N, C-alpha and C positions, 0 to 999 in steps of 0.2 A: 324426286316423287314423279312417278309415273302419269300418264293422263287419265288412267282408271284411279288410281290412288285421289288424285286432284279431284276427279268428278265425284267419288263417293263422298269426299271433305265439303264439297259446294252443295250436296245434298242436305249433308248434318249442319251446314252453319247458315244458309238458307232457307229451308226446309219449306220446298216448292209443294204447292198442293196439287201439280199436274207437271207432266213432263214429256217433252217432243223429242224424239230422236231421226235425224236423217242419216242412212248409214249403219244398218243393223248388224252386218257381217255377221260373227259365230254368236252374237249376245252377250259378249262380256260386260258392255257397258250399259245394256238396258237391264242386266241383271242386278244392277246396282239401284235401281228405283224400286221405292215402296207405295208409290202414289199412282193413281190412274195414268195412263202412258198412252202414246200412239208413237209407232215404231214405222219406218218407211224404207224399203229397200228393194229393188226388182229383182234381187236375188239373194235374200238373206238364207243361212242354213244355221239356225240357231241350234248349239249345241251345250246351252248352259241353263240350270234350271232360272226359270224367271218368276220372280215373288211380287209381281205387281199385276193388276186389271190392267191389261193391254190390249190394244187392237194393232195386230201387226197386219201391214199394207204390203203388199207385193206389187211395187209399181215405181215409178220413177217420181222423183218430188215433184216435177213440174205436172205431171198428170194428177198428183195428189191434191196440189193445191188449186189444180183448176176444178175439182169437184165443187158441188153447190156449197156444201157444209163438210169442210173435211175433218171438223173438230166433233161431229157429231157423237163420236163416243164420248167424249169428256163431257158433253153436254146430258146425253142418255144411259151412258154406263153405270157401273157402280160405284158411281162417286160419293163419297162420305158426304161431300156438301151438298149433293142434289135435293135431298128434301127439304133442307134449310132454305135451299135458293128458292124454291117454290113459293115460299113465304116472304121472302127479301124484296120489297119494292126497290131497292137501289141495285138490286143485281149484283150486290157484292160477292156473293158466294158461289157463282159459277153459273147461273141459269143462260148466260151469255159468254161463255168459257172464253179466257184470253191465255195464251201460253205465258207458263210462269219460268220454268226452266227450260230452255232449248240447246240440243247438241247438234251441232253440223257438223258431219264427218261422212259426206257423200262422194260425188265424181271429185277427183281432184283436180280440175281444171277452174282456172279462174273465174270464166263466165258463169258456169254451172254453181259454183260457191256464191258467189254475188247474188245470183238469182233467190238460193235458196235464203241468204239473209235478208232480202227484200219481202220472200213470203213469209218467213217468220216475222219480221218486223210488223206486218199487217196485220198479225194476231197477236201481239204481245201489248204490253203496256209500259210507259217508262220506268216502271219498278220490277220488269221482268230481267232476268239475267240471259243473255244469248252466249254459248260458247261455240268455237269454231276450233276444230282440231287440224293439226299438222300445217301450222302457221309459220313456223320456224325452221326453214330446211338449214342441214347443216352445211350444206355445199351445194354446188351448181348442178349435179349429176340428180342429186334427190329432188330438186326443183323443174327439173324436165317436165314438158307436157308430153313428151313420150317416154313412157315408162322403161326404164331400163336398170333398176337397182331393186334391191329388195326391199327398202324402207322408200316411201315414195310419198311426197308431197305435194308434187306437181306444183302450178303456179298460183296455189292459192292464197299465198301470203300477200300477193297485191290486193287481196280485199281490204285489209287494213290500212294500206297507203290509200286506195279509193276512200273508204270511211273517213280518215283522217282528212283528207283535202276537199270531198264534196258535203261531209256532214257533221262539220266541227260541233253540230250540236250534240253529237254522241261521244261518249268517252270510252276509248278503246284502249285497252291493257293487255299487252304482252306478258304471258307467262311461262317461265323457264321450265316447264315440264319435259320428261323424258316419252319418247325419244325426240320428236320433232315438234315440240311446242304447242300451246294454246292461246288463243286471243279470247278474252272476256268482253264484252260490250255490254255497257250500261247506258240508260235513257233512251231507249228504243221510243220512237215517234210514229205508230201505225198511221198516222195522218199524212206524212210526208211522201212528196212524190218526186224529189230531187232525183233519186237513184233512177226510177224509172222514166223520168222525161230525158236523162241524159244517157239512160245505159246503152243505145247504139253507139254513141261518139266515145264513151269510156271503153266499151270492148275494142272499138276500132285502135284505140291507143294503145290499151293493155296486152292485148292479145297479139304476141309476136312468136316468130321462130323459135327455136331451140338454136344454140344453149339462151337461157335466160340470163338476163343481167342482175344478179341478186345482189342487193345493196350490202355493202360490209356490215352495215348496222344491223342486219338482220342475220347475216352468217354468224355474226359474234354475240349476238343477242344482247345488244348493248341497250336498249330499252327494256328487254325484258324484266320483269319483277320475280324474285323467288315466290314459289307459290306458297308457301309456309307465312310468308308476310303477306301475301293477299288474304289468305284464310284465317289469320290471326287478327286481322284489322277489326275495328271495333264499331264499323259501319253496317255491319250485316242484321242485327236485329233491328235498327233503324229502317234499313230496307223492307225488309220483312213486315214490319208494321205499317209502314207506307203501302206496299201491296196489300196487305188486309184488308185495310181501311179505303183503299182505293183514293189514297190523297191526290189532288190535281198535281199537274207536272211542275207546277211552281214550287213543289217540295223537292224537285231533284237537284236545285241550284246549292242548297247547304249540303246535301249529301255529295254532290259531285266534288265538293272540295276537300271532303271527308277522304273519299277515295283518292284524290289527287294527290293529298298531303301523305297517304299510305305508299299510293305507287309512284311518286313523282311524274 
């Protein structure tokens, strides 16, 4: 299963009510969305028909998230939940929008991808799903910071290592998609400052010159689950209900066990 097939299937099983994409390129992944969306890329060249209400932002992701209200479109756009949200005292339906499904496929350098995750997490809930693309390079050349191959992941694979080391509260799942793998992150905590507080020391440790020493388990995809296994799991409806009802973070524990049972 390639990354676009996987992303299409996540839309189907998770049924998000909004979508964020970092790294639009030609628009093939954005074309899979049918919900209010925000898409960010400093040099997009969309050549695909788009079938969603989308705010296309020609900017770097850093500049986008530095805006006072980066998700204004999801608050004021043609969101089908907006009218109901005005009458909703609990803000369940999006008067204060939180990202539900995010796809990070921006600059293929570790420090950029880590910042993208940090920024996305600030605007998410524990029941959100955050996907990072190009997380399983197939060889050292693909993982180089200085691109010299057709397929290029850069060193963003290190983000999964950092999240497992510094954020054990998150559940990080590697997915064996073609060509260069995806990572799904569950259990986002927008109140966490761990990565922000340690960002400089993390970058100092993990940003090193080429050639990158890619761990064997990454190259061999030893921890990666088949996309069909993850997509066919029975936790998705419960995750969607928890998201829709804004259940407290304590509800993540049993769902985490369900996801771990499937993914190992």
